[in-house]
C-alpha positions as CSV (number, residue, x, y, z in Angstrom):
1,X,-13.4,12.1,-21.9
2,X,-16.6,13.8,-20.7
3,X,-18.8,11.7,-23.0
4,X,-17.2,8.5,-21.8
5,X,-17.9,9.4,-18.2
6,X,-21.5,10.2,-19.0
7,X,-22.1,7.0,-21.0
8,X,-20.5,4.9,-18.3
9,X,-22.3,6.7,-15.5
10,X,-25.7,5.8,-16.9
11,X,-24.8,2.1,-16.8
12,X,-22.8,1.7,-13.5
13,X,-23.3,5.0,-11.7
14,X,-21.2,8.2,-11.4
15,X,-18.9,7.1,-8.5
16,X,-18.0,3.8,-10.2
17,X,-17.5,5.4,-13.6
18,X,-15.2,8.1,-12.2
19,X,-13.2,5.5,-10.3
20,X,-12.9,3.3,-13.4
21,X,-11.6,6.3,-15.5
22,X,-9.4,7.7,-12.7
23,X,-11.3,11.0,-12.9
24,X,-12.3,12.9,-9.8
25,X,-16.1,13.3,-9.4
26,X,-15.7,17.0,-8.7
27,X,-14.4,17.6,-12.2
28,X,-17.5,15.7,-13.7
29,X,-19.8,17.9,-11.6
30,X,-17.8,21.1,-12.4
31,X,-18.2,20.3,-16.2
32,X,-22.0,20.4,-15.7
33,X,-21.9,23.8,-14.0
34,X,-19.5,26.0,-15.9
35,X,-18.7,29.2,-14.0
36,X,-19.6,32.4,-15.7
37,X,-16.9,35.0,-15.5
38,X,-18.0,37.9,-13.3
39,X,-16.6,41.4,-13.9
40,X,-15.2,42.8,-10.7
41,X,-14.5,46.5,-10.4
42,X,-12.5,47.1,-7.2
43,X,-14.1,49.5,-4.9
44,X,-12.1,52.6,-4.1
45,X,-10.6,52.7,-0.7
46,X,-12.9,54.3,1.8
47,X,-10.6,57.2,2.6
48,X,-9.5,57.9,-1.0
49,X,-9.6,61.4,-2.2
50,X,-12.4,62.5,-4.4
51,X,-11.8,63.8,-7.9
52,X,-12.3,67.4,-6.7
53,X,-9.8,67.0,-3.8
54,X,-7.2,65.6,-6.3
55,X,-7.7,68.5,-8.5
56,X,-7.3,70.9,-5.6
57,X,-4.0,69.2,-4.6
58,X,-2.7,69.2,-8.2
59,X,-3.6,72.9,-8.6
60,X,-1.8,73.7,-5.3
61,X,1.3,71.8,-6.3
62,X,1.3,73.4,-9.8
63,X,0.6,77.0,-8.5
64,X,3.2,79.7,-9.0
65,X,4.0,79.7,-5.3
66,X,4.9,76.0,-5.0
67,X,6.1,75.2,-8.6
68,X,9.8,75.0,-7.6
69,X,9.2,73.0,-4.4
70,X,9.1,69.4,-3.6
71,X,5.9,67.9,-2.3
72,X,7.5,67.4,1.1
73,X,8.3,71.1,1.3
74,X,4.8,72.0,0.1
75,X,3.3,69.8,2.8
76,X,5.4,71.4,5.6
77,X,4.6,74.9,4.4
78,X,0.9,74.2,4.3
79,X,0.9,72.6,7.7
80,X,2.7,75.7,9.1
81,X,-0.2,77.7,7.7
82,X,-2.8,75.4,9.2
83,X,-3.9,73.7,6.0
84,X,-3.9,69.9,5.4
85,X,-4.6,68.7,1.9
86,X,-3.3,65.1,2.0
87,X,-0.2,63.1,2.9
88,X,3.1,63.5,1.1
89,X,2.9,60.0,-0.6
90,X,-0.6,61.0,-1.8
91,X,0.9,64.1,-3.4
92,X,3.5,62.1,-5.1
93,X,0.8,59.6,-6.3
94,X,-1.3,62.4,-7.8
95,X,1.7,63.8,-9.6
96,X,2.7,60.4,-10.9
97,X,-0.9,59.8,-12.2
98,X,-0.7,63.0,-14.2
99,X,2.8,62.5,-15.6
100,X,4.3,65.4,-13.6
101,X,6.7,63.4,-11.5
102,X,10.2,63.6,-13.1
103,X,13.7,64.9,-12.4
104,X,13.4,68.7,-12.8
105,X,17.1,69.5,-12.7
106,X,18.9,70.2,-16.0
107,X,20.7,66.9,-16.6
108,X,23.7,66.7,-18.8
109,X,23.1,64.3,-21.7
110,X,26.3,62.7,-22.9
111,X,26.4,62.1,-26.7
112,X,26.8,58.5,-27.9
113,X,30.5,57.7,-28.3
114,X,31.4,56.6,-31.8
115,X,34.4,54.4,-31.7
116,X,36.9,55.5,-34.3
117,X,37.4,53.0,-37.1
118,X,40.5,52.9,-39.2
119,X,40.3,51.2,-42.5
120,X,43.4,50.3,-44.5
121,X,42.9,49.9,-48.2
122,X,46.5,49.6,-49.1
123,X,50.0,49.4,-47.6
124,X,51.4,52.1,-45.3
125,X,48.0,53.9,-44.9
126,X,47.3,53.2,-41.3
127,X,49.8,52.5,-38.6
128,X,48.6,50.9,-35.3
129,X,50.2,48.8,-32.6
130,X,47.7,46.0,-32.6
131,X,46.9,45.0,-36.1
132,X,44.4,42.3,-35.0
133,X,41.8,45.0,-34.4
134,X,42.4,46.8,-37.7
135,X,39.8,46.0,-40.3
136,X,41.1,45.6,-43.8
137,X,39.5,45.3,-47.2
138,X,38.9,41.5,-46.6
139,X,37.2,40.5,-43.3
């Protein structure tokens, strides 16, 4: 299509060639100037914590003193003492980045239930009320 537009544009002009082929002129000009992909690295937010500050927060949350407390409790305790590290959501964000955010209570794991299967290979081996659900030697 591009070659047809170019060949026709040399004879009758770009505007007439694009109208004749029902092609917008902008796409003809865009084909001449292909855009180069630019790599964008997003800038960190201006008030984001530095790496050292994140390490300090993580060490505080992982310390023996606060190991069994939720970040909200740690935040309140530190504020009572006059220390401010970061907000509560930031504490949760730092824990999530390091894979330390999970349920810490001992959860009961139920074993997978195996449905009992009764197989009759002969007469009077298995008695059941509903014989439609009873598999036999021939399915």
